[in-house]
N, C-alpha and C positions, 0 to 999 in steps of 0.2 A: 589623549587620545579618546575618542568615541569607539564605544564597544560595542556589540549587536551581539544578542544571544541566539544559540543556534543550536539544530538537533544533533546529536551524536549519532553514530555508525551503530548500528546493532548487529553483535557477531553470531544472533542467530539465523539473520536474514541476511540476503545478498547485500552489500552497502547501496545500492541503486535500486532495491526493493521499496515497496510503498508505505512502510510504517518504520519511521525512526524512533530511538530512545530519549528521553529528555536527558541536555548535559546535566553534568554534578559540578560541583564548584571546583574540584582539581583538571575539570576538562579544558578549564581557559588558561592553558599556558602555565598552569601553578598559581597564577593569580586571585588574590582573595577580591575580586572586581565584584561581585554580585551577590548580596545578602540570598539568603533560604527565601526570604518572602520576595524578592525581586522578582527570585527565578519563577515562582507560582504565577507571579502577577503576569509572564511572559506566555503561559502554556495551559491549555485545554485540558482539565483533570482527564485522565484514560476513563472509557466509560463514562465519562459523565451525563447527568441525565438534566436539561436545565428545565426550571419550573415553569409551568403556564401561566399564563398572566392570569389575574383575578377578572371579573367581570368590570369593575370599576377601572382597573387599568386599560381593558381591552377599550373602554370607549374613549378613553383619552387618543389612543391611535387609530382608531378606525376611520377609516377612506382618509387617511393622512394624505395622502397623494392624493387625492381624487379629484380635485381642481386645479392643479398644475397641467398643464398639456402636457402630453409625451411627444417629445423634438424627436426620439430616435427614429434613423430608417427604417429599424426591424418594424417599429409601428405606425410609423407612416405608409411603408411599402407592401408588407406583408398583408394585410387584408386586401390588397388591391391586386395580388398576385394569384392567378390562376390555381387551382388545386392540380390541374395536371403540369403545370409547369414546374412544380417539386414533384410529383408524382415519380417515384422509380429513379435507376440509376443510370445516371450518365455525366461524363466531363460538363458538358452544356450547364445541366442542373446542377451540379455541385458548384460550379463558378457562380451561380446565380446564389446560391447557399451563401457562400462565403461575401457577396457584396451584399447582403441584408443585413450580415454581420457588423460590417464597419461602421462605424460611428454610433454604435450602441454602446450603454453605461452597465455594465457589470461589476456589481459587488461582489468579491472574492474573498470568503471568513477566514481568517489565517492562512499566511502565505506557505507554510511547509517550511523544509530546512533550503539551506540555501543553494541545493543541488537540484532543485525543481526551478532554476533561472530558466531554464530552455521554454517551460512553458510561458511566462510572461513575456518573453522574447518572440513566440511564435503567436501570441494575440497583439503583442504590438504590431506584429507586420500583415495582421488580419484588419487593423485599423480600430482593435478594440477597446474601448476607454475604460480603464482598470481602476477601481478602487480598492486598496487591502484594509482589513478593517484585523486587526492584530496588537499583540502585546507590546509594552511601550521601549522595549530595545530590541524589537525586533529586525532582522538584518532588511526586511524591506523597507524600510522607514528611508535608508539613504537611496532607494532606485527612483524615489520622485527627482531628485535633482539630476539623477542621472538621465532623466524622462524615460524611463520603460515603463511606468507606472503613473497614474495621473493624479491620485492622491491616497494619501496614507490616513487611517484614523486610528488612533489610540487609543487601546479600551484595556482596563485591568481585571484579568481572569481571575485574580483572588477569590471574590465575592463571586461564584458563579451562580449562586442560586437568584440573583438579580440580575443575570449576563444579559437577557433577551431587552427588560426596560431600561437597562443604561445601554444596551446597544441602540435603542430605537430613539433615544434620547438623543445620541451623537448623530444619530443620521437627520434627524430633523433640523440641524443645525447645518446642514450641509445645503448648497445651492444644486446639489445632484438628484433627478429621478431617476431611477435604477429600473433599468427592462429586465435585469434577472441578477437571482443571488445563487453562488452556488460556492462549493469548495473542492478543491486537488487534494487535501487534507483529510485524513481518516478521523482523527477525532473532531474536525469541525463540521462534519456532515447533517447532523442534528442541529446544530443551533443555525445552522445556512437556511435550514429548512426551516423552523420555525421563524428565521427573517424574511424570509420568500413568502412564507404566509400573511405574514404581518403588514408586507409591503402589496399584496395582492399579485403576485408573481410566482405562486407555487407551482413546482414542477410534480416534485414526489410528496407524499402524505408524511408527515413529521414522524407519524407514528410507524409506517416501515423502515424509514432510516434509525428509528432507536429500536427496531426487532433485529434490524439488521448489526447493528453494535452490540446484542449480548449475543451470546451464543445459546444460552437454555433457552430464550426467546423464541431462536431460529429453529432450534431443534423441536418448538414446541409447534409453531405454526407448520413443520414440515410434518409433521405426527398427524395435525388434525387435515392436511391435505392430502392424508394416506402416501407421502413419500417416504423413503426406506429412510429411517434415522436409528444411529447407534444407541445401544443401553446409554443411560443417563441418570445420575444421581445431583442434584443440586445439595451441595454441601455448606452451613451456614458456620458449623463450628465443627468443634475437633470430635464432640460426643456422636456427632453424625458418622464418623469415617468410617466404623462398622457396618451400619447400613446401607452404606455406598458400595463397600467391599463387596456385601453379599448382593446386592441388587445388580451389579455390573459384570463381578468376577474380575479374571485376569489373563492375558496382561490388559492395562488402563492406561489411559492416559488422565494424568493431574492437570487441572489449568485451571486460573484466574475465570471468571463468569465474564467479567468485562477486561478486555487487557489487550496488548498492542504486541506487534514482532515477535509472538512466541514466547515473550517473557513470563519466564516463572511454567512454564510448559513441559511434561517430563512424563516420561514412560515409567510407569512403574509395574513390577511384576507380583508382588504377594502383597497382603496388608500390612506387614512390618514392613516393607518399605515403602509404603502410602503413608503410614504415619511418620516414618522420618524426614520424607519428602514435604510433608505438609509443614510441619516444625521447622525445616530449612524456609520453606516460603514464605511462612508465618513471620518468623524472624526478617525475612527481606524487607517483607511490609512496615514491620517498627522501625526498622534500621533507615529505609530509603523514604521514608512519610515526610520527614521533616525538611530532608532536601529537594525533593523532587515533585512531591504531589502527585506522584506516579498511580499510587494507590489508593488516592481519597475518598474513591467509593466503595471504600471496606473490603471484607475482605470473604467476599462469597466465593465459592470454589466449586467446579464444575471434575465429575469422574465420570470419564466415558470410555465406552469400547476402545478398544486400538485395533487401528484399521490397518490391515497387511497389503502388500500389492503396491503398486505406481503412484506417483502424485503428477498431477498437472494442472495448470492455470488456465483458464477460459476468460476471453475478455467478451464481454457480452455490449451490444448496444440495443437501445429500445427506442424505440420511436410513437408516442401516444400508444403504450401498452405492447405493441406488437415489435418481435425481435428482428433485426435488421441487420445483424452481425453476431456472428460466433464462431471463434475461432480458440484452436486449443497450441498451447508450447506445453512441452513433456518438460517435468521437473528431471533433476537428478538424484540421483540416491543422497536421504538426508544422512546426515550422522548423527545418529542417535548415543544417548538417551535425550539430548539437546532439541532436536529436531534441527538440525541446522542447515540450511539450504547449501549447496554447492554450485549450482548450474543448471542452464536451461538453456533449451533450442527450439524454434522456432522456422518454420512449420511443424507439426508432429508427424512422426513416421510411427505411430502408433496404429495398428489395423483400424481400417477404416469404418468395420463397423462397430468396434468399442469406442472411438473417437464420436460416432454419433449417439450412443449413447451416457458417453458423457456430457454432450453437450445438452441432452436432453436435461439431465437433470440440474444441470446449472440454469439453464432458462428457466424451467417449471419452478425450482426453487426462489428463483428472483421474481417472479411473477407472483407468486403464490404469497412472497413478502408485501405485497402490494405497490413496486414500484411501476412507472408508468414510462417514463423519460430517462435520460442519460448513459454513463458508459460505466459498466463495473467491471470489477476482478475478480472471479469466483474461483476457488479453490476446490478439485476433489477427488478422492483417490480412486483408481478401478481394484477393489479386492475380490478376494474368490469369490463372493457373493454378488459379485455386479458395483455399479461403480456408484459410491458415497459421498456425500456433500461433508466438506470441513469447514468451510464460511463464505458468506458473500460480503466482498467489499463495494460499498455505495459511491464507489470513486474511480476514476483512472489508475491502473496501475504506474507502477514505479518508474524510475528512467529508462531500463532499458526496456520495460515494458511497450512504452509508446514507440519505440526505435525497433523493437523487434515487429510488430503490426505494422509499420511504416513501411520496413526494408520486406518482411514475408508478404505482405498482401496491400500495400500502397493505400493502407488507413491510416489517417492522422487521425488519435484519439485526442490529443487536444484541441483541435479545431471541433469533432465532433462530441465533446464534453459542452462545448461551450455552445454550439448550436442547440444542444439540448435545453440549456438553461435558459434559451430564449423561444423554447419550444417550435422552432424551426422542422417542420417534416425533414426525418431523414432519410437517406439513402444512401450511403456512402458505395461507389463504384469498385467491385471484388473482381478480380481476375479468378478464370475458370482455374489455372495453376497458379502456384508461388513462384512470385518473381524473384526471390533470393532464397536461401539458407542463411541462418542466424545463430550464432550461441554464444554464450556468456558462461563464464567459469571464473570461481572465488578462490583466491590462492589462501591457503589456511597457515599459520604457526604451526609447525611440527612439534614443538615442545617450549616451553616455557624458556624466555631468554630477553636479550637486548637486539633490536634490528642495527647490522654494521655496515649496511652498503644502502646506496641509492642508485637507482637507475639500472637495476639486476635484470631488468626486462628488456633491456636495449639490444640484445641481439634478435629479439621479434623484429623488431621494426625492418619495414620494407618489404616483407614477407607477403604476398599475394593474397592470403586469406585474413591479415591480421585487419581490424577493423580501430581497434583503440586499446590505450594500456593505461589504469587507474592506479597510483598508489595512494594505499590509505596508510601506510606506517613507513617512517621516515628515519635517518641513521639517529639513534639516542633513544628511539622510542622501547618502552618494555611491553611485550605482548605475552599472551596467553597460552599456552599449547594443551593438547589432550590430559596431559598428566596433573594439571591443576582446575580446569573449567572447562567451558565451548571455547574452542578455538578462535583466536584473536583473527581476524580478515587481515592479510598484507597486502594484495592486491587483487586486482580483477582483469582479465581479458576478455576482449570481445571480438570475435573473428565473423566474416561474413563472406559470401561468394554468390556473385550472381550466374558462375559459370554451368551452363545446364549440363555439363556434364560431369559434375563434381557433385557427389552425393554427399548427404547431411555424413555418415560413416566417415566419408575421406575428410571433411572437417572435426568430425569429435577428435579422431585418430593423431590430426596433426597438434590439435590442442594437447592432448595428454603426451604426445610423445614430448614435443615442445619444454612442457613443466616437469615431469618427471625427471629429464634428466638434468636438471638445475642442481645448484648446492644450495641450500637456505642461506639467507644474505643474513646471519645470526649466529650471535655467541650464545650457547646454551647456558643457563644459571648452574644446571648439573649435567656436567659432562657427562655423567654417566647414562643420560638419557638417549645420547648419542646413539650408542651402542644398541639400546632399546627397541630404536625406533627404527621400524622394517622398512617405512618408506621417507624419503628424505623428506616429502610434506605430506599432510594428513590427508590422507584421502580415504573414504568409506570402501566398502567391497562393491564389486559392481556398480562402477561409480556412472558409467554411462549405461542403463537397463535398457535405451531405446536404438543406441546405434544397430543392433543387428536383433531386431524381434524376434523370440522365437516361442510363440504362443501356441497352447496344444489346441 
């Protein structure tokens, strides 16, 4: 049977969030199907920076498609469309943008995990001709025969230093002229920008994409532009920990400078705890490198000031350097010390004056990094000193992010993302008031043990608020609770109401009452944990900090 590798769920972020971790060998039904080297062939190293082409290689690819006529409807018709026909937001103008997209040839660099299939289904509906450049065992290879995408180009990511040149060699062999190059997957954004530049269809500077991928570079840019930044210190080796602790103070956050999905991110409260956590993270580097290539970019770490307050996701759309969409979702309390996400709601119910401050720092930072076009997922905390940025992700957020914005505001981030890759002027239609209330909640293992039941959320079916239920663990699966490590996600519940008289508070109370009344579908490894567990499920205190805001 032909097998394909996929991305595993990361227990620090919601199962449908924007970044997933690379799978290990034992994740594939316990079968030794893929060797460590073949796994690395399928995944871009986290935080990897591609090497620029030298002058001799640049001449090889310069003007590689200049003599080829562009047949795409985008380039046939866009120059003849009057500017006012696309200026401003209306349903008619949005439909015109969709017509311009139809028939365009788009190169997607790395398709992402299989849960992103909805993206390619929407692109097919829009009439986009999709080519995916990805690893030899990618899930997306099989979708060519299904008719979901047009073609698949296989590339080995193992030798990443030569990836730009090897990718261009493969693209030269195709019969396709690409109208745009992009990626919906975090790790591939810088590579997509380099290929777009080489093919003459750049939308964002490569430098901007690489700065956004590096937490320390993002901080430096913000500091240079006079934006508020935390105290931070780059750590290259263990000997620098003492200086870092003195410079930053406590509490603090220790994390990889290049990373994904909050992996290796921990709150530390003392110098001793920092040293201990650093040693633990370095051990994971050494242990996991040969299997997953997750830490291939080295061991540079960042110690930065801990932010108090509540966390928010901000989804931004840029059109030629102009912010045309800027909306907030509220993140619920994280489970520390892992910073594990628990849930989200959209639209935000935070005080509007503070929302304005949050949206401003998110937009200012995205523009300061040098971005001009695209859909961005930005994370911000509102602290006791005001809004403070966590990071800018230079691509559309994960599964529920698209759904949340589509339900609440009627804006489809999938199509806005692809239009921006084609440099079609963007102006999504945004209603004055939200169209719906949407909430997503992740259910965690309360203790370590084995899952014993399936369909254990079946009683929720048919409720007027329920949108969807997703199970991530099944009978026989062994899961971890907070007694061992970051708790494992068992399932996810999504709720929705379009009734004008139903508040977000009503929606959140329904979720809490429905879940907390349940008995976990598990058998504990240690029965004593059952008595020690205060809640049947692992909930942090003040799970819904926004349901009834009481801001002084």
